[in-house]
C-alpha positions as CSV (number, residue, x, y, z in Angstrom):
1,X,-21.7,-63.0,-109.4
2,X,-18.7,-61.8,-111.4
3,X,-19.2,-59.0,-113.9
4,X,-18.2,-59.0,-117.5
5,X,-17.0,-56.1,-119.5
6,X,-19.4,-53.2,-119.6
7,X,-20.9,-54.0,-116.2
8,X,-22.9,-57.0,-117.5
9,X,-23.1,-60.1,-115.4
10,X,-21.1,-63.1,-116.8
11,X,-23.4,-65.7,-118.3
12,X,-24.6,-68.2,-115.7
13,X,-23.3,-71.6,-116.6
14,X,-24.9,-73.7,-113.9
15,X,-26.6,-76.7,-115.5
16,X,-28.3,-78.2,-112.4
17,X,-29.7,-76.8,-109.2
18,X,-30.7,-79.3,-106.6
19,X,-33.1,-76.9,-104.9
20,X,-35.2,-76.9,-108.1
21,X,-35.3,-80.7,-107.9
22,X,-36.9,-80.1,-104.5
23,X,-39.5,-77.8,-106.1
24,X,-40.2,-80.5,-108.7
25,X,-40.8,-83.0,-105.9
26,X,-43.3,-80.7,-104.2
27,X,-45.0,-80.1,-107.5
28,X,-45.4,-83.9,-108.3
29,X,-46.6,-84.6,-104.8
30,X,-49.3,-81.9,-105.1
31,X,-50.5,-83.6,-108.3
32,X,-50.5,-87.0,-106.8
33,X,-52.4,-85.7,-103.8
34,X,-55.2,-84.0,-105.8
35,X,-55.8,-87.2,-107.7
36,X,-56.6,-89.1,-104.5
37,X,-58.5,-86.3,-102.7
38,X,-55.9,-85.6,-100.1
39,X,-57.0,-82.9,-97.6
40,X,-56.3,-79.3,-98.7
41,X,-55.0,-80.4,-102.0
42,X,-58.2,-79.6,-104.0
43,X,-56.1,-77.2,-106.0
44,X,-53.0,-79.5,-106.0
45,X,-53.3,-79.5,-109.8
46,X,-51.3,-76.2,-109.6
47,X,-48.3,-78.6,-109.3
48,X,-48.5,-78.8,-113.1
49,X,-48.1,-75.1,-113.4
50,X,-45.1,-75.2,-111.1
51,X,-43.6,-77.7,-113.6
52,X,-44.5,-75.3,-116.4
53,X,-42.7,-72.3,-114.8
54,X,-39.6,-74.4,-113.9
55,X,-39.5,-75.8,-117.5
56,X,-39.9,-72.4,-119.2
57,X,-37.3,-70.8,-116.9
58,X,-34.7,-73.6,-117.1
59,X,-35.0,-74.3,-120.8
60,X,-34.7,-70.6,-121.7
61,X,-31.8,-70.1,-119.2
62,X,-29.9,-73.0,-120.7
63,X,-30.5,-71.8,-124.2
64,X,-29.2,-68.4,-123.1
65,X,-26.1,-70.0,-121.7
66,X,-25.5,-71.9,-124.9
67,X,-25.8,-68.8,-126.9
68,X,-23.4,-66.9,-124.6
69,X,-20.8,-69.6,-125.0
70,X,-21.0,-70.3,-128.7
71,X,-23.0,-67.3,-130.1
72,X,-25.4,-69.8,-131.6
73,X,-27.9,-72.5,-130.5
74,X,-27.9,-75.9,-132.0
75,X,-31.5,-76.8,-132.5
76,X,-30.9,-80.4,-133.6
77,X,-28.9,-81.0,-130.4
78,X,-31.6,-79.3,-128.3
79,X,-34.3,-81.5,-129.7
80,X,-32.2,-84.6,-129.5
81,X,-31.6,-83.9,-125.8
82,X,-35.3,-83.5,-125.2
83,X,-36.0,-86.6,-127.2
84,X,-33.6,-88.7,-125.1
85,X,-35.0,-87.3,-121.8
86,X,-38.7,-87.6,-122.5
87,X,-39.5,-90.0,-125.3
88,X,-38.2,-93.4,-124.3
89,X,-40.5,-94.0,-121.2
90,X,-43.3,-91.9,-122.6
91,X,-43.5,-94.0,-125.7
92,X,-43.2,-97.1,-123.6
93,X,-46.2,-95.9,-121.5
94,X,-48.2,-94.9,-124.6
95,X,-47.3,-98.2,-126.3
96,X,-48.8,-100.1,-123.3
97,X,-52.0,-97.9,-123.5
98,X,-52.3,-98.4,-127.2
99,X,-52.0,-102.2,-126.8
100,X,-54.7,-102.1,-124.1
101,X,-57.0,-100.0,-126.3
102,X,-56.6,-102.1,-129.5
103,X,-56.5,-105.5,-127.8
104,X,-59.3,-104.9,-125.2
105,X,-63.0,-105.3,-125.7
106,X,-64.4,-103.2,-128.6
107,X,-67.2,-101.8,-126.5
108,X,-64.6,-99.9,-124.5
109,X,-63.9,-97.6,-127.4
110,X,-66.3,-94.8,-128.5
111,X,-66.3,-91.8,-130.8
112,X,-66.7,-88.5,-129.0
113,X,-66.8,-84.9,-130.1
114,X,-65.7,-85.9,-133.6
115,X,-62.7,-87.8,-132.2
116,X,-62.3,-91.5,-133.1
117,X,-60.3,-93.9,-131.0
118,X,-57.6,-94.1,-133.8
119,X,-57.3,-90.3,-133.8
120,X,-57.0,-90.4,-130.1
121,X,-54.1,-92.9,-130.3
122,X,-52.4,-90.7,-132.9
123,X,-52.8,-87.7,-130.5
124,X,-51.1,-89.8,-127.7
125,X,-48.1,-90.7,-129.9
126,X,-47.6,-87.3,-131.5
127,X,-48.2,-85.0,-128.5
128,X,-51.5,-83.3,-129.3
129,X,-53.6,-85.2,-126.9
130,X,-54.3,-82.0,-125.0
131,X,-56.6,-81.1,-127.9
132,X,-58.7,-84.3,-127.5
133,X,-61.8,-84.7,-125.3
134,X,-60.6,-85.6,-121.8
135,X,-62.9,-88.5,-121.3
136,X,-65.4,-90.8,-123.1
137,X,-63.3,-92.2,-126.0
138,X,-61.9,-95.1,-124.0
139,X,-63.4,-96.6,-120.8
140,X,-60.0,-96.5,-119.1
141,X,-59.0,-93.1,-120.4
142,X,-58.2,-91.9,-116.8
143,X,-54.8,-93.7,-117.4
144,X,-54.0,-91.1,-120.0
145,X,-55.8,-87.9,-118.7
146,X,-52.5,-86.5,-117.2
147,X,-50.6,-86.7,-120.5
148,X,-52.1,-83.4,-121.8
149,X,-49.5,-81.5,-119.8
150,X,-46.7,-83.4,-121.5
151,X,-48.2,-82.5,-124.9
152,X,-48.2,-78.8,-123.8
153,X,-44.5,-79.0,-122.9
154,X,-43.6,-80.7,-126.1
155,X,-45.4,-78.1,-128.1
156,X,-43.4,-75.5,-126.2
157,X,-40.1,-77.3,-126.9
158,X,-40.9,-77.4,-130.6
159,X,-41.9,-73.7,-131.0
160,X,-39.8,-71.8,-128.4
161,X,-36.2,-72.6,-129.2
162,X,-36.4,-71.4,-132.9
163,X,-38.0,-68.2,-131.6
164,X,-35.3,-67.9,-128.9
165,X,-32.6,-68.1,-131.6
166,X,-34.1,-64.9,-133.1
167,X,-34.8,-63.2,-129.8
168,X,-31.3,-63.6,-128.4
169,X,-30.0,-61.4,-131.2
170,X,-32.1,-58.5,-130.0
171,X,-30.9,-56.1,-127.3
172,X,-33.9,-56.5,-125.1
173,X,-35.5,-59.9,-125.9
174,X,-37.5,-59.9,-122.7
175,X,-39.7,-57.2,-124.2
176,X,-40.9,-59.7,-126.7
177,X,-41.5,-62.1,-123.8
178,X,-43.7,-59.5,-122.1
179,X,-45.6,-59.1,-125.4
180,X,-46.2,-62.8,-125.5
181,X,-47.4,-62.8,-121.8
182,X,-49.8,-60.0,-122.8
183,X,-51.1,-62.0,-125.8
184,X,-51.6,-65.1,-123.7
185,X,-53.5,-63.0,-121.0
186,X,-55.7,-61.5,-123.8
187,X,-56.3,-64.9,-125.4
188,X,-57.3,-66.4,-122.1
189,X,-60.1,-63.9,-121.8
190,X,-62.1,-65.5,-124.6
191,X,-61.1,-69.1,-123.9
192,X,-63.6,-71.7,-122.9
193,X,-63.2,-74.0,-119.9
194,X,-61.6,-76.8,-121.9
195,X,-59.1,-74.5,-123.7
196,X,-58.3,-72.7,-120.4
197,X,-57.2,-76.0,-118.8
198,X,-55.1,-77.7,-121.5
199,X,-53.8,-75.6,-124.4
200,X,-50.4,-73.9,-124.7
201,X,-51.8,-70.4,-125.5
202,X,-53.9,-70.5,-122.2
203,X,-52.6,-73.0,-119.6
204,X,-49.1,-72.3,-120.9
205,X,-49.1,-69.0,-119.1
206,X,-46.6,-70.4,-116.6
207,X,-44.2,-71.5,-119.3
208,X,-44.2,-68.1,-121.0
209,X,-43.8,-66.2,-117.7
210,X,-40.9,-68.5,-116.7
211,X,-39.2,-68.0,-120.1
212,X,-39.7,-64.2,-120.0
213,X,-38.1,-64.0,-116.6
214,X,-35.1,-66.0,-117.8
215,X,-34.7,-63.7,-120.8
216,X,-34.9,-60.6,-118.5
217,X,-32.3,-61.9,-116.0
218,X,-29.8,-63.3,-118.5
219,X,-27.6,-60.2,-118.8
220,X,-28.7,-58.2,-115.7
221,X,-25.8,-56.3,-113.9
222,X,-24.7,-58.1,-110.7
223,X,-26.1,-55.2,-108.7
224,X,-29.5,-55.7,-110.2
225,X,-29.5,-59.3,-109.2
226,X,-28.6,-58.4,-105.6
227,X,-32.2,-58.6,-104.4
228,X,-32.1,-62.3,-105.1
229,X,-29.7,-62.6,-102.2
230,X,-32.0,-60.8,-99.8
231,X,-33.2,-63.4,-97.2
232,X,-36.3,-61.2,-96.5
233,X,-37.4,-61.1,-100.1
234,X,-36.7,-64.8,-100.6
235,X,-38.9,-65.7,-97.6
236,X,-41.5,-63.1,-98.6
237,X,-41.8,-64.9,-102.0
238,X,-42.2,-68.3,-100.4
239,X,-44.7,-67.1,-97.8
240,X,-46.8,-65.2,-100.4
241,X,-46.8,-68.3,-102.6
242,X,-47.8,-70.6,-99.7
243,X,-50.4,-68.2,-98.4
244,X,-51.9,-67.8,-101.9
245,X,-52.2,-71.5,-102.3
246,X,-53.7,-71.9,-98.8
247,X,-56.4,-69.2,-99.5
248,X,-57.3,-70.9,-102.8
249,X,-57.5,-74.3,-101.2
250,X,-59.8,-73.0,-98.4
251,X,-62.0,-71.3,-101.0
252,X,-62.2,-74.5,-103.0
253,X,-63.1,-76.5,-99.8
254,X,-65.8,-74.0,-99.1
255,X,-67.0,-74.1,-102.7
256,X,-66.5,-70.4,-103.0
257,X,-64.3,-70.7,-106.0
258,X,-64.3,-73.5,-108.5
259,X,-61.5,-74.8,-110.7
260,X,-62.5,-72.7,-113.7
261,X,-62.4,-69.5,-111.6
262,X,-59.0,-70.4,-110.2
263,X,-57.7,-70.9,-113.8
264,X,-59.1,-67.6,-115.0
265,X,-58.5,-65.3,-112.0
266,X,-55.7,-66.6,-109.9
267,X,-53.4,-68.7,-112.1
268,X,-51.4,-65.8,-113.7
269,X,-50.7,-64.3,-110.2
270,X,-49.6,-67.7,-108.9
271,X,-47.3,-68.3,-111.9
272,X,-45.7,-64.9,-111.2
273,X,-45.0,-66.1,-107.7
274,X,-43.7,-69.4,-108.8
275,X,-41.3,-67.7,-111.2
276,X,-40.2,-65.3,-108.5
277,X,-39.2,-68.3,-106.3
278,X,-37.6,-70.2,-109.1
279,X,-35.5,-67.2,-110.2
280,X,-34.3,-66.6,-106.6
281,X,-33.4,-70.3,-106.2
282,X,-31.4,-70.2,-109.4
283,X,-29.5,-66.9,-108.9
284,X,-29.6,-66.5,-105.1
285,X,-27.3,-67.9,-102.4
286,X,-27.4,-71.4,-101.0
287,X,-29.2,-70.4,-97.9
288,X,-31.6,-72.1,-95.5
289,X,-34.4,-72.2,-98.1
290,X,-32.1,-73.8,-100.7
291,X,-30.8,-76.3,-98.2
292,X,-34.3,-77.4,-97.3
293,X,-35.3,-77.9,-100.9
294,X,-31.9,-79.6,-101.7
295,X,-32.5,-82.2,-98.9
296,X,-31.2,-85.4,-100.7
297,X,-34.4,-87.5,-100.4
298,X,-36.6,-84.6,-101.6
299,X,-34.2,-83.7,-104.4
300,X,-34.0,-87.3,-105.5
301,X,-37.8,-87.4,-105.7
302,X,-37.6,-84.3,-107.9
303,X,-35.0,-86.0,-110.1
304,X,-37.3,-88.9,-110.8
305,X,-40.4,-86.8,-110.9
306,X,-41.0,-87.3,-114.6
307,X,-41.4,-91.1,-114.0
308,X,-43.5,-90.4,-110.9
309,X,-45.8,-88.2,-112.9
310,X,-46.1,-90.6,-115.8
311,X,-46.9,-93.7,-113.7
312,X,-48.9,-92.4,-110.8
313,X,-52.3,-92.9,-112.5
314,X,-51.5,-96.5,-113.0
315,X,-50.6,-96.9,-109.3
316,X,-53.9,-95.2,-108.4
317,X,-55.9,-97.5,-110.6
318,X,-54.1,-100.6,-109.1
319,X,-54.6,-99.6,-105.5
320,X,-58.2,-98.3,-105.6
321,X,-59.5,-100.6,-108.4
322,X,-57.7,-103.9,-107.8
323,X,-55.4,-104.4,-104.8
324,X,-57.4,-102.7,-102.1
325,X,-60.9,-102.6,-103.5
326,X,-62.3,-105.0,-100.9
327,X,-61.7,-102.8,-97.8
328,X,-64.7,-100.5,-98.1
329,X,-66.0,-101.7,-94.7
330,X,-62.8,-100.5,-92.9
331,X,-62.9,-97.3,-90.9
332,X,-62.4,-94.3,-93.1
333,X,-59.0,-93.0,-91.9
334,X,-57.1,-96.4,-91.7
335,X,-58.6,-97.3,-95.1
336,X,-57.5,-94.1,-96.7
337,X,-54.1,-94.1,-95.1
338,X,-53.4,-97.6,-96.3
339,X,-54.4,-96.8,-99.8
340,X,-52.4,-93.6,-100.0
341,X,-49.3,-95.3,-98.5
342,X,-49.5,-98.1,-101.1
343,X,-50.2,-95.7,-103.9
344,X,-47.1,-93.7,-103.0
345,X,-45.0,-96.8,-102.6
346,X,-46.0,-98.3,-105.9
347,X,-45.5,-95.0,-107.8
348,X,-42.1,-94.5,-106.3
349,X,-41.1,-98.1,-107.1
350,X,-42.2,-97.8,-110.7
351,X,-40.4,-94.5,-111.1
352,X,-37.2,-95.9,-109.5
353,X,-37.1,-98.9,-111.7
354,X,-37.8,-96.8,-114.8
355,X,-35.1,-94.3,-113.9
356,X,-32.4,-96.8,-113.1
357,X,-33.1,-99.3,-115.8
358,X,-34.2,-97.1,-118.7
359,X,-33.9,-93.4,-118.3
360,X,-30.3,-93.2,-117.0
361,X,-29.1,-95.1,-120.1
362,X,-30.6,-92.4,-122.4
363,X,-29.5,-89.6,-120.0
364,X,-25.8,-90.7,-120.5
365,X,-26.2,-90.3,-124.2
366,X,-28.0,-87.0,-123.7
367,X,-25.1,-85.5,-121.8
368,X,-22.8,-86.2,-124.8
369,X,-24.8,-83.7,-126.8
370,X,-24.0,-80.7,-124.7
């Protein structure tokens, strides 16, 4: 990496990294797997936290790059880019859910925990559904259960960039990031199980860690970034991450650690590992690891992962509840394999159609706002 005056590394201006698309693909496949009970994916919900780390790191890095180029950050353009990337198909999906709720049988709707169906609909549209009860308001609420994570991300997109504008004027903005990490860790100690799973100040630990790492690395001298090029350290990071996941999965299978314990005890450590890997992929060389993660089919799955995540619950409901509900007498393995194959196929088909017919049109507009 070339050095700027004073020994500081020149701002990284890379806007896309195909190996991180591979990471996104792995993350979304983990989430899909946990929702259908795939073997050893009992903790596959950690794929959401991989998304959080990647999002925090990339958004902060790109904001840093913009500040380095222009000595300012255009918040209206940032929010417009996020709107064009996320809102069109999200609101299409939420619009369909809203129609199903309002036009379906009245007895499918209930008040729960002080939340009415109409308040729940508002939460879906305005990105605070992560604060609503996760089930019981609508009979088919499973179709919206995964949207809590998109609410967490949107809350981050709204709050973090204005703070970043201030932080980037400081000499060591990453120290404030460390303070935020500490505050989140402290807040998690008193959080209940529901808060721990779905709110920005608790489950958002991955976003904050990813953002803090991006702030720390933005102006590091080239020699300080040299360890990112070390093959041994890169594979150490990957192996530690994989081993940690495997240990947690085996503990979950053996019922020695439940989901709440993983959230409280292991999640911060795993998010640190995820951030380590993401940072190395962004700043490190294009080596064997990067080539594997940049394999075109895998990277393409990562590129359309937003649509995959958004539509996969619909595909699950179609396969298990409608298309293949009459094969219960089949042998277990062929039945499960057929369902999983169709589930994957329908999800990919929906995401491909969505990406090519809808999302790409808005992405072209988004690129004009750089």
